[in-house]
Structures are given as C-alpha cells and as structure tokens.
C-alpha positions in Angstrom: 74.1 208.6 119.0 73.0 206.3 121.7 75.5 203.8 122.0 75.0 200.6 124.0 78.7 200.2 125.3 81.5 202.6 126.5 84.1 203.2 123.9 88.1 203.6 123.8 89.4 206.8 122.4 91.8 206.4 119.5 93.1 209.7 118.0 93.8 207.6 114.8 90.0 207.4 114.4 89.3 211.2 114.6 88.2 212.6 111.2 87.0 209.0 109.7 83.7 208.6 108.2 80.9 207.7 110.3 80.8 204.1 109.5 80.1 201.0 111.5 83.3 199.4 110.9 85.2 202.4 112.2 82.8 202.7 115.1 83.6 199.0 116.0 87.4 199.8 116.4 86.6 202.1 119.4 84.8 199.4 121.2 86.4 197.7 124.1 87.0 194.0 123.8 84.0 193.0 125.7 81.9 194.9 123.3 83.1 193.0 120.3 81.7 189.7 118.9 83.8 186.5 118.6 84.4 184.4 115.7 84.6 180.5 115.9 85.8 178.3 113.2 84.2 175.0 112.2 85.4 172.4 109.6 82.3 170.8 108.2 82.8 167.5 106.3 80.0 167.8 103.7 77.9 165.1 102.3 76.2 167.1 99.6 78.9 168.5 97.3 81.3 166.3 99.3 84.5 167.7 100.9 85.7 169.9 103.7 84.1 173.3 104.0 85.2 176.0 106.6 82.4 177.8 108.4 83.5 181.0 110.3 80.8 182.0 112.9 80.3 185.4 114.2 78.5 185.6 117.5 77.7 189.0 119.0 79.1 190.1 122.3 76.8 189.0 125.2 76.0 192.6 126.1 74.7 193.2 122.6 72.6 190.1 121.9 69.4 191.3 123.2 66.6 188.9 124.3 65.0 186.0 122.3 66.5 183.6 119.7 69.0 185.2 117.3 68.6 185.5 113.6 71.1 183.7 111.4 72.8 185.4 108.3 74.4 183.0 105.9 77.0 184.4 103.8 78.5 183.1 100.4 82.1 183.6 99.6 82.9 183.1 103.1 86.6 184.0 102.7 85.4 187.6 101.9 83.2 188.0 104.9 85.6 189.0 107.7 89.4 189.7 107.9 90.9 191.7 105.3 93.7 190.1 103.2 95.8 193.1 104.1 95.3 193.0 107.9 98.9 192.2 108.8 100.4 195.1 106.9 98.2 198.2 107.6 96.4 199.5 110.6 92.7 198.3 111.1 91.2 201.7 109.8 92.9 201.1 106.4 92.1 197.4 105.9 90.4 196.7 102.6 89.3 193.9 100.5 86.4 192.2 102.4 83.0 193.0 103.9 84.4 193.1 107.5 80.9 191.9 108.7 82.1 191.4 112.1 82.9 195.1 112.5 80.1 196.1 110.5 77.7 194.1 112.9 79.7 195.2 116.1 79.2 198.9 115.2 75.6 198.7 114.2 74.9 196.7 117.2 76.6 199.2 119.6 74.5 202.1 117.9 71.3 200.1 118.0 71.0 200.3 114.3 70.2 196.5 113.6 68.9 193.6 115.3 71.4 191.1 116.8 72.3 188.2 114.7 74.7 185.3 114.4 76.6 185.6 110.9 78.0 182.4 109.4 80.6 182.7 106.5 80.4 179.7 104.2 83.6 178.9 102.6 84.0 177.9 98.9 86.6 177.5 96.4 87.0 180.1 93.5 87.2 177.5 91.0 83.8 176.0 91.8 81.8 179.1 93.1 80.1 179.7 89.7 78.9 176.2 89.6 77.6 175.9 93.1 75.9 179.5 93.3 73.9 179.1 89.9 71.1 176.5 89.6 71.1 176.4 85.8 73.9 175.7 83.2 75.1 179.0 81.8 77.8 180.5 79.8 80.0 183.5 79.9 82.0 183.8 76.7 83.8 180.4 76.2 83.2 179.4 79.8 80.3 177.2 80.9 79.3 177.2 84.6 76.4 176.6 86.9 74.1 173.7 87.7 74.8 172.9 91.3 72.9 175.6 92.9 70.2 173.4 94.2 72.8 171.0 95.8 74.5 174.1 97.5 71.2 175.3 98.9 70.5 171.8 100.1 73.8 171.9 101.7 73.1 175.2 103.5 69.7 174.2 104.6 70.3 170.7 105.6 74.0 170.6 106.8 75.3 174.2 107.4 72.3 175.3 109.8 72.3 172.0 111.9 76.2 172.3 112.1 75.7 175.9 113.5 73.0 174.9 116.0 75.2 172.1 117.3 78.3 174.3 117.7 76.2 177.1 119.3 74.3 174.8 121.7 74.1 177.5 124.5 72.8 180.2 122.1 69.3 180.2 121.1 69.0 180.4 117.3 65.8 181.3 115.6 64.2 178.7 113.4 61.7 181.1 111.9 62.3 181.4 108.2 62.2 185.1 108.2 65.1 185.2 110.6 67.3 183.2 108.2 69.0 185.7 105.8 70.9 184.6 102.9 73.7 187.1 101.7 75.8 187.3 98.6 77.5 189.6 96.3 77.9 189.2 92.5 77.4 185.5 91.5 76.8 184.8 95.2 74.0 187.2 95.2 72.1 185.3 92.6 72.3 182.3 95.0 71.1 184.4 97.9 68.0 185.7 95.8 67.2 182.2 94.2 67.3 180.6 97.7 64.9 183.1 99.3 62.6 182.9 96.3 62.4 179.2 95.9 62.7 178.0 99.4 60.4 180.3 101.7 60.1 177.4 104.1 63.9 177.8 105.0 65.1 181.2 104.1 62.7 184.3 104.6 65.3 187.1 103.5 67.9 187.7 101.2 70.7 190.5 100.8 72.1 190.8 97.2 74.9 193.1 96.4 75.5 193.7 92.8 73.9 190.2 91.7 74.7 188.8 88.5 71.2 189.3 87.2 72.8 188.9 83.5 73.2 185.1 84.0 71.6 182.9 81.5 70.2 186.3 79.9 68.1 186.9 83.1 66.9 183.7 84.2 66.2 185.0 87.7 64.1 187.9 86.4 62.1 185.3 84.2 61.7 183.2 87.4 60.2 186.2 89.5 57.7 187.0 86.5 56.6 183.4 86.3 56.1 183.0 90.0 53.3 184.6 92.3 53.9 187.0 95.0 57.4 187.4 96.4 57.0 186.7 100.2 60.9 187.1 101.2 62.3 190.3 102.3 64.8 191.2 99.7 67.4 193.8 99.9 69.5 194.5 96.8 71.5 197.0 95.0 73.8 197.7 92.0 76.5 200.3 91.7 76.1 203.2 89.4 79.8 202.7 88.5 79.2 199.2 87.1 78.9 198.3 83.4 75.6 199.4 81.7 74.5 195.9 80.5 74.9 194.6 84.1 73.0 197.5 85.5 70.3 197.1 82.9 69.7 193.4 84.0 69.6 194.2 87.5 67.0 197.0 86.8 64.8 194.6 85.1 65.3 192.2 88.2 64.6 194.7 90.7 61.4 196.0 89.0 60.1 192.4 88.8 60.9 192.0 92.6 59.3 195.3 93.5 56.2 194.6 91.4 55.6 191.3 93.4 57.1 192.0 96.7 54.2 193.5 98.6 56.4 196.1 99.8 59.0 193.9 101.3 61.5 194.6 98.6 64.3 197.3 98.9 66.2 197.2 95.5 67.7 200.0 93.4 70.7 201.5 91.9 73.2 203.3 94.4 76.6 205.0 94.2 79.3 202.4 94.0 81.4 199.7 92.0 81.7 196.0 91.9 84.2 195.6 94.9 84.1 194.5 98.5 85.0 198.0 99.7 82.2 199.6 98.0 79.8 196.7 99.1 80.9 197.1 102.7 79.6 200.7 102.6 76.4 199.9 101.2 75.6 196.8 103.5 74.1 198.8 106.5 70.9 199.9 105.1 70.5 196.3 103.5 71.0 194.7 106.9 68.5 196.9 108.4 66.0 196.0 105.7 66.6 192.3 105.9 67.0 192.1 109.7 65.3 195.0 111.0 66.2 197.6 113.5 66.5 196.9 117.1 
C-alpha cells in the first residue's frame, strides 16, 4: 500500500481487518483531519442546527478546490456513542467518516473532500427527509423534503463556505455529494435526481425505497436520463420486502444512469457498523479515486 504519510505502530492494531477506519488509527496527528462545529440558525425549517465539518489534513488535501460531501443524520457521522468507554478500535454505532476518510486518503483510495454532517432531530427526520406524505403503519410522515433540500442548498453550503474561507471548495455540482442511510438515503437520492444544478452525486446506504410504495422508483421511471453519479446498496440480511423495493429502484436507476450508477445487493444489515464497512467503494464511485 502506497501510503502518503508515516504511521505509528500500535500493537493493538495488529490482526485487525484491513479497513480505512483502522488504518486511520495508525496515523500521526498531522495526518488526521480536523472537525469544526458550526451552529446554524436556519431560516428554512427554523431553528438551530449543528453542522460538524471535517477538513482533511493539509498534507492529504491535494490540489484544487475540494468536493463537499453532505451527510444526513449528522449525529451518526463521526464519533461513536461508546467512544468514552472502549478503545478506538472497538468503537461502534456510527459511520466514523473522519476515520474512513483519513484512512482512504492516506492510501490514495479516494479524492480529498470536506465532509459536512448536518444535524437533525430523530422526531423530525422522517418529515424532513421525505418530500411526499407517506405512512408506516399508523404513523404518517414526510412532506418537508423539498424544504430540507432548500436548506442544504441555500443555507448549509453558504455557511460552510463562510466558515472555511481559507479553503477552496468546489462549486461544480458533480463535486457535491449527498449521503444518507435508510430514510436519509431517500433524501440523498431525491436531491441528486431533482436538483442536478446543485448536487451531482449521491450515496445511499439501505435507502428506504419502500416509502409510499416506491415513489422514488416511479419518479426515476417517469423522468429522463439520470445524470447524477449514484452509489447505493442494500444488505442481503435485510427484510425481503425492503430488498425487493431497493432492487426495483436500483434497476430503474441503472437503466437510466448511462453507466454512472453503482447499485446492488451486498453482504450486510441495516446498521451503522455494516454501512461503515460498505462505504469505501461507494465513496470511490461518488468522489472518484485520487
């Protein structure tokens, strides 16, 4: 492996799987990115919203403006909930995107990018990530998906640019990647499909394609070619009806994606630890390899 920075040897890491988040633990401090917090007072969907912004280490940024990855369910993007109780190599429960990016960047496996974790509340995520009103059993949700994407496009992106004034960020749509899992994956895909002027790529882990009996699949079939780069998967250990809906969505995307769609069933379940292991190849497809 042609790593781009030196490593620190920790015997505790010997024997662990070859995964980016473990690779990152062997990096010296100067090889790791920084996370900066911004509290955004939103006009759309009014209220305070936490943005956590990962910026790669200077030595790993490369040249030119940096792409931006915008992550739904921001509280699940970085630090594991159990990080105070167990060693770093045993931490679970989030995507650990800072470590995944650090490890992949060191190995030259992905383009350098800024990652923005967008906070939300568990009680409102279903409403904000879905643009149509839908039902799950007796529970109704959805309808604010357009307002949420307006917020991301017109408030979050400008706030990030303002915070990172000394770092050039790409404004090219293909360098703006929406990322989400489950219901958040629906928002990521919908944003890339309906706002190609703003978001040119999407990563969706176990997207909830069942919402409104497959409204997103119908949208794909009704529209023309899919111009966005799409990277999506569904775990083979998930329930069959969910996998079936994803299969239909993925087939529709592939049919209209002109080769820009990577989507299919993989080993895995509906959980952040599984999604973290599946992320690298999706990041490579959406961002490109250095």
